[in-house]
PASEBA-1860 file (N, C-alpha, C; in nm, 3 decimals):
! residues 175
1> MLEATGQK> 8.976/12.033/9.753/8.957/12.054/9.895/9.092/12.092/9.955 ~ 9.097/12.205/10.021/9.220/12.253/10.083/9.202/12.266/10.233 ~ 9.306/12.235/10.306/9.305/12.255/10.450/9.349/12.399/10.477 ~ 9.340/12.439/10.601/9.377/12.576/10.638/9.523/12.606/10.606 ~ 9.608/12.504/10.603/9.749/12.526/10.576/9.778/12.547/10.428 ~ 9.677/12.527/10.345/9.697/12.542/10.202/9.742/12.414/10.134 ~ 9.767/12.309/10.211/9.805/12.180/10.153/9.678/12.103/10.116 ~ 9.694/12.014/10.021/9.582/11.929/9.982/9.546/11.836/10.098
9> SIIDRMIR> 9.418/11.812/10.116/9.371/11.723/10.222/9.420/11.581/10.199 ~ 9.474/11.522/10.305/9.523/11.384/10.294/9.407/11.289/10.266 ~ 9.290/11.314/10.324/9.174/11.227/10.301/9.135/11.232/10.154 ~ 9.128/11.352/10.098/9.096/11.368/9.956/9.198/11.294/9.870 ~ 9.324/11.309/9.903/9.429/11.243/9.827/9.421/11.091/9.838 ~ 9.391/11.041/9.957/9.379/10.896/9.975/9.263/10.840/9.894 ~ 9.153/10.911/9.893/9.036/10.866/9.816/9.070/10.865/9.668 ~ 9.133/10.969/9.620/9.171/10.976/9.479/9.273/10.867/9.444
17> AARLDPQL> 9.367/10.840/9.535/9.465/10.734/9.511/9.394/10.599/9.502 ~ 9.302/10.574/9.593/9.228/10.448/9.594/9.140/10.434/9.470 ~ 9.096/10.546/9.416/9.014/10.544/9.293/9.100/10.531/9.167 ~ 9.230/10.514/9.185/9.324/10.496/9.074/9.333/10.620/8.985 ~ 9.322/10.737/9.045/9.327/10.863/8.972/9.471/10.895/8.932 ~ 9.506/10.882/8.803/9.644/10.907/8.762/9.690/11.049/8.795 ~ 9.598/11.145/8.792/9.635/11.284/8.822/9.680/11.300/8.967 ~ 9.622/11.222/9.059/9.665/11.228/9.198/9.810/11.183/9.209
25> YEEVEHDQ> 9.844/11.074/9.140/9.981/11.024/9.146/10.080/11.123/9.084 ~ 10.038/11.192/8.978/10.122/11.297/8.920/10.139/11.412/9.020 ~ 10.030/11.446/9.086/10.030/11.556/9.183/10.128/11.529/9.298 ~ 10.117/11.411/9.359/10.205/11.382/9.473/10.348/11.354/9.429 ~ 10.365/11.307/9.306/10.500/11.287/9.253/10.577/11.418/9.257 ~ 10.511/11.526/9.221/10.579/11.655/9.209/10.568/11.744/9.333 ~ 10.491/11.701/9.433/10.472/11.780/9.555/10.563/11.725/9.665 ~ 10.681/11.784/9.679/10.776/11.734/9.779/10.722/11.744/9.921
33> SATGQAML> 10.628/11.834/9.944/10.570/11.846/10.077/10.474/11.731/10.108 ~ 10.444/11.647/10.010/10.351/11.535/10.030/10.420/11.411/10.086 ~ 10.552/11.416/10.106/10.622/11.298/10.158/10.571/11.261/10.297 ~ 10.549/11.359/10.382/10.496/11.331/10.516/10.356/11.271/10.510 ~ 10.274/11.320/10.419/10.141/11.263/10.402/10.152/11.118/10.354 ~ 10.241/11.093/10.260/10.259/10.956/10.209/10.301/10.863/10.322 ~ 10.391/10.911/10.408/10.434/10.831/10.523/10.316/10.803/10.615 ~ 10.232/10.902/10.637/10.115/10.884/10.723/10.020/10.780/10.663
41> VVVLGAIA> 10.005/10.779/10.533/9.919/10.679/10.467/9.973/10.539/10.497 ~ 10.104/10.521/10.487/10.166/10.391/10.515/10.143/10.353/10.661 ~ 10.159/10.447/10.752/10.139/10.421/10.894/9.993/10.385/10.922 ~ 9.900/10.461/10.865/9.757/10.432/10.886/9.721/10.293/10.835 ~ 9.776/10.256/10.718/9.751/10.122/10.664/9.807/10.014/10.754 ~ 9.926/10.037/10.808/9.989/9.940/10.898/9.908/9.926/11.028 ~ 9.863/10.037/11.082/9.781/10.032/11.204/9.650/9.959/11.177 ~ 9.585/9.991/11.065/9.459/9.924/11.031/9.481/9.774/11.015
49> GGIGALSG> 9.589/9.736/10.950/9.620/9.594/10.934/9.648/9.527/11.067 ~ 9.718/9.597/11.156/9.749/9.543/11.289/9.624/9.526/11.372 ~ 9.535/9.623/11.366/9.409/9.612/11.440/9.323/9.502/11.380 ~ 9.319/9.495/11.249/9.241/9.392/11.181/9.288/9.252/11.214 ~ 9.419/9.237/11.230/9.475/9.105/11.262/9.455/9.069/11.408 ~ 9.440/9.169/11.494/9.422/9.148/11.638/9.525/9.053/11.698 ~ 9.648/9.070/11.657/9.752/8.985/11.714/9.876/9.068/11.744 ~ 9.951/9.025/11.842/10.078/9.092/11.872/10.068/9.205/11.971
57> GIAGLVVG> 9.948/9.249/12.004/9.933/9.358/12.100/10.000/9.486/12.052 ~ 10.032/9.574/12.146/10.095/9.703/12.114/10.233/9.683/12.053 ~ 10.310/9.590/12.109/10.445/9.565/12.055/10.436/9.519/11.910 ~ 10.342/9.431/11.880/10.323/9.383/11.744/10.281/9.495/11.650 ~ 10.198/9.585/11.700/10.154/9.699/11.620/10.271/9.791/11.588 ~ 10.354/9.818/11.687/10.471/9.904/11.667/10.568/9.840/11.567 ~ 10.593/9.711/11.585/10.682/9.640/11.492/10.622/9.642/11.351 ~ 10.492/9.623/11.342/10.424/9.625/11.212/10.436/9.760/11.143
65> VVASLVGW> 10.421/9.867/11.220/10.434/10.002/11.163/10.577/10.025/11.114 ~ 10.675/9.991/11.197/10.816/10.009/11.159/10.848/9.924/11.036 ~ 10.803/9.799/11.035/10.828/9.711/10.921/10.762/9.766/10.794 ~ 10.643/9.822/10.807/10.575/9.881/10.691/10.651/10.001/10.637 ~ 10.702/10.085/10.726/10.778/10.202/10.682/10.909/10.161/10.614 ~ 10.978/10.064/10.673/11.102/10.015/10.612/11.071/9.950/10.477 ~ 10.969/9.867/10.473/10.930/9.800/10.348/10.893/9.899/10.239 ~ 10.822/10.003/10.276/10.784/10.108/10.181/10.907/10.176/10.123
73> AVYAFIAY> 11.000/10.214/10.209/11.122/10.282/10.164/11.209/10.191/10.077 ~ 11.224/10.065/10.121/11.306/9.970/10.046/11.243/9.942/9.910 ~ 11.113/9.915/9.909/11.046/9.886/9.781/11.053/10.006/9.687 ~ 11.035/10.126/9.740/11.045/10.246/9.656/11.184/10.260/9.597 ~ 11.286/10.230/9.676/11.423/10.239/9.624/11.447/10.134/9.516 ~ 11.403/10.011/9.541/11.422/9.905/9.443/11.347/9.938/9.314 ~ 11.221/9.982/9.327/11.142/10.017/9.209/11.206/10.134/9.133 ~ 11.260/10.229/9.208/11.331/10.341/9.144/11.450/10.288/9.064
81> WVGTNIFK> 11.532/10.203/9.126/11.650/10.152/9.059/11.613/10.066/8.939 ~ 11.519/9.974/8.959/11.477/9.885/8.849/11.417/9.967/8.736 ~ 11.330/10.061/8.771/11.262/10.141/8.669/11.352/10.235/8.592 ~ 11.454/10.288/8.658/11.542/10.384/8.591/11.664/10.319/8.528 ~ 11.688/10.192/8.557/11.804/10.123/8.501/11.768/10.007/8.408 ~ 11.671/9.926/8.446/11.639/9.808/8.366/11.527/9.836/8.265 ~ 11.419/9.899/8.311/11.303/9.920/8.224/11.287/10.065/8.178 ~ 11.391/10.141/8.188/11.386/10.283/8.153/11.328/10.303/8.014
89> GPHTEATW> 11.230/10.393/8.006/11.170/10.428/7.879/11.226/10.559/7.828 ~ 11.181/10.602/7.712/11.235/10.725/7.653/11.205/10.851/7.735 ~ 11.101/10.847/7.816/11.063/10.965/7.895/11.085/10.947/8.045 ~ 11.151/10.839/8.083/11.170/10.809/8.225/11.270/10.906/8.287 ~ 11.220/10.976/8.386/11.304/11.065/8.466/11.236/11.076/8.602 ~ 11.302/11.025/8.703/11.239/11.024/8.835/11.345/11.026/8.943 ~ 11.298/11.052/9.065/11.383/11.044/9.183/11.323/10.940/9.277 ~ 11.404/10.896/9.373/11.354/10.803/9.473/11.238/10.866/9.550
97> GQLLRTLG> 11.248/10.994/9.580/11.142/11.063/9.653/11.009/11.060/9.579 ~ 11.014/11.072/9.448/10.890/11.067/9.370/10.824/10.930/9.381 ~ 10.906/10.825/9.373/10.851/10.689/9.390/10.801/10.671/9.532 ~ 10.873/10.723/9.628/10.834/10.712/9.768/10.695/10.771/9.790 ~ 10.674/10.890/9.737/10.544/10.956/9.755/10.431/10.882/9.683 ~ 10.453/10.847/9.557/10.343/10.781/9.484/10.312/10.643/9.544 ~ 10.416/10.569/9.582/10.393/10.437/9.642/10.333/10.449/9.782 ~ 10.365/10.556/9.852/10.302/10.579/9.982/10.152/10.593/9.968
105> FANSPRVL> 10.110/10.676/9.874/9.966/10.695/9.851/9.901/10.571/9.791 ~ 9.979/10.488/9.722/9.925/10.363/9.669/9.879/10.270/9.782 ~ 9.926/10.294/9.903/9.886/10.215/10.020/9.749/10.254/10.075 ~ 9.685/10.352/10.017/9.556/10.401/10.070/9.452/10.292/10.095 ~ 9.433/10.196/10.005/9.333/10.093/10.033/9.362/10.009/10.158 ~ 9.486/10.009/10.206/9.521/9.929/10.325/9.442/9.970/10.449 ~ 9.388/10.091/10.453/9.311/10.130/10.572/9.189/10.040/10.590 ~ 9.144/9.978/10.484/9.030/9.887/10.493/9.066/9.754/10.560
113> MILVVIPV> 9.195/9.730/10.582/9.238/9.606/10.648/9.187/9.596/10.790 ~ 9.140/9.705/10.846/9.080/9.700/10.979/8.958/9.608/10.979 ~ 8.894/9.591/10.863/8.775/9.508/10.850/8.804/9.358/10.845 ~ 8.933/9.324/10.837/8.971/9.183/10.830/8.931/9.109/10.957 ~ 8.911/9.179/11.064/8.873/9.118/11.192/8.731/9.057/11.185 ~ 8.650/9.100/11.091/8.513/9.050/11.079/8.515/8.910/11.015 ~ 8.457/8.810/11.083/8.457/8.674/11.028/8.396/8.670/10.887 ~ 8.448/8.587/10.802/8.408/8.563/10.663/8.431/8.687/10.576
121> VGIIVGLA> 8.374/8.799/10.613/8.391/8.923/10.538/8.538/8.962/10.534 ~ 8.609/8.935/10.643/8.750/8.972/10.653/8.836/8.909/10.545 ~ 8.810/8.784/10.514/8.887/8.715/10.409/8.863/8.782/10.275 ~ 8.739/8.814/10.246/8.704/8.879/10.119/8.767/9.018/10.113 ~ 8.759/9.092/10.222/8.818/9.226/10.227/8.969/9.217/10.209 ~ 9.033/9.124/10.278/9.178/9.107/10.265/9.221/9.079/10.123 ~ 9.150/8.989/10.056/9.180/8.956/9.917/9.155/9.076/9.826 ~ 9.044/9.144/9.847/9.011/9.261/9.765/9.117/9.372/9.782
129> VFIWLLFT> 9.160/9.395/9.904/9.261/9.497/9.930/9.393/9.458/9.864 ~ 9.431/9.331/9.872/9.554/9.284/9.809/9.550/9.312/9.658 ~ 9.442/9.275/9.593/9.429/9.299/9.448/9.427/9.448/9.418 ~ 9.356/9.524/9.498/9.348/9.670/9.483/9.488/9.730/9.493 ~ 9.568/9.682/9.589/9.705/9.733/9.605/9.793/9.702/9.484 ~ 9.768/9.591/9.418/9.842/9.561/9.295/9.816/9.671/9.191 ~ 9.690/9.709/9.176/9.654/9.813/9.080/9.710/9.950/9.119 ~ 9.697/9.987/9.248/9.747/10.119/9.288/9.899/10.126/9.275
137> TVIAIRQA> 9.967/10.014/9.302/10.113/10.011/9.290/10.155/10.030/9.145 ~ 10.090/9.962/9.053/10.124/9.976/8.911/10.097/10.119/8.863 ~ 9.986/10.177/8.904/9.955/10.316/8.864/10.061/10.410/8.921 ~ 10.097/10.390/9.048/10.197/10.476/9.112/10.331/10.470/9.038 ~ 10.374/10.350/9.005/10.501/10.332/8.933/10.490/10.391/8.792 ~ 10.380/10.363/8.726/10.360/10.414/8.589/10.368/10.566/8.584 ~ 10.302/10.631/8.678/10.298/10.777/8.676/10.433/10.836/8.717 ~ 10.494/10.780/8.820/10.621/10.837/8.868/10.734/10.819/8.768
145> LDFDTWRA> 10.733/10.707/8.696/10.842/10.680/8.602/10.808/10.713/8.457 ~ 10.688/10.769/8.437/10.644/10.806/8.302/10.657/10.688/8.205 ~ 10.597/10.578/8.247/10.601/10.451/8.175/10.468/10.422/8.108 ~ 10.472/10.318/8.021/10.347/10.256/7.981/10.313/10.153/8.089 ~ 10.194/10.101/8.084/10.148/10.010/8.189/10.231/9.883/8.196 ~ 10.274/9.829/8.081/10.352/9.704/8.081/10.486/9.722/8.149 ~ 10.553/9.834/8.125/10.681/9.859/8.193/10.658/9.873/8.344 ~ 10.546/9.935/8.381/10.514/9.951/8.523/10.489/9.817/8.588
153> IATAVVSL> 10.417/9.729/8.520/10.392/9.595/8.574/10.524/9.520/8.589 ~ 10.608/9.524/8.487/10.738/9.456/8.493/10.822/9.511/8.607 ~ 10.824/9.642/8.624/10.900/9.704/8.732/10.845/9.661/8.868 ~ 10.713/9.658/8.882/10.652/9.617/9.008/10.687/9.473/9.043 ~ 10.679/9.385/8.945/10.705/9.243/8.970/10.853/9.218/9.002 ~ 10.941/9.273/8.920/11.085/9.254/8.943/11.125/9.314/9.077 ~ 11.070/9.429/9.110/11.102/9.496/9.237/11.054/9.412/9.356 ~ 10.935/9.356/9.344/10.884/9.271/9.451/10.972/9.147/9.469
161> LAQVVIYS> 11.008/9.084/9.359/11.095/8.965/9.368/11.230/9.002/9.429 ~ 11.286/9.115/9.389/11.414/9.159/9.447/11.399/9.186/9.596 ~ 11.288/9.246/9.636/11.266/9.273/9.778/11.256/9.143/9.857 ~ 11.187/9.044/9.803/11.175/8.915/9.871/11.313/8.850/9.887 ~ 11.394/8.855/9.783/11.529/8.798/9.790/11.612/8.870/9.896 ~ 11.609/9.003/9.895/11.685/9.082/9.993/11.640/9.048/10.135 ~ 11.510/9.045/10.158/11.459/9.014/10.292/11.496/8.872/10.333 ~ 11.492/8.779/10.239/11.528/8.640/10.271/11.674/8.629/10.312
169> VVFAIVT> 11.760/8.698/10.242/11.903/8.697/10.275/11.926/8.761/10.412 ~ 11.865/8.876/10.435/11.881/8.944/10.564/11.827/8.854/10.676 ~ 11.711/8.793/10.655/11.652/8.706/10.756/11.745/8.585/10.784 ~ 11.801/8.529/10.678/11.892/8.415/10.695/12.018/8.454/10.773 ~ 12.067/8.573/10.751/12.187/8.621/10.822/12.155/8.649/10.969 ~ 12.040/8.710/10.994/12.002/8.750/11.129/11.964/8.631/11.216 ~ 11.904/8.530/11.158/11.857/8.416/11.239/11.954/8.301/11.241
END
């Protein structure tokens, strides 16, 4: 499916990302023009999560979007560094931008977070989206870094732990 501009449809790409299509992650990894689309996916997921949570009002939504964008960029950088330095495989060759794009599209299931506002169903949806994001993140890392699945899982876990430590230190300094 192509739009009038000749670029791949973001909706089509989001659906394929959510379906864990490895070819989609390869496609966006190599399509430098997809960075804006990846950013939009992160923003849409943040907005859906903000609406689903129904807290914080407009200011909370704006802060949530900014925090999601910063978190996406930071996590992509950490995963890039960890994957290309610690868990580098024989075929690993990537850039931060490639991780940024694949991890951006890995956020596609987050648009369902808008459903968290529904009593009882919301808890199930939130848990399902969280688990789904684990899978999309591993696929995104695996494809961007040309890894096997175990290296991708290790990179995802170490990167997440590093991000938590970094945020904890920054939070401790700021507060």
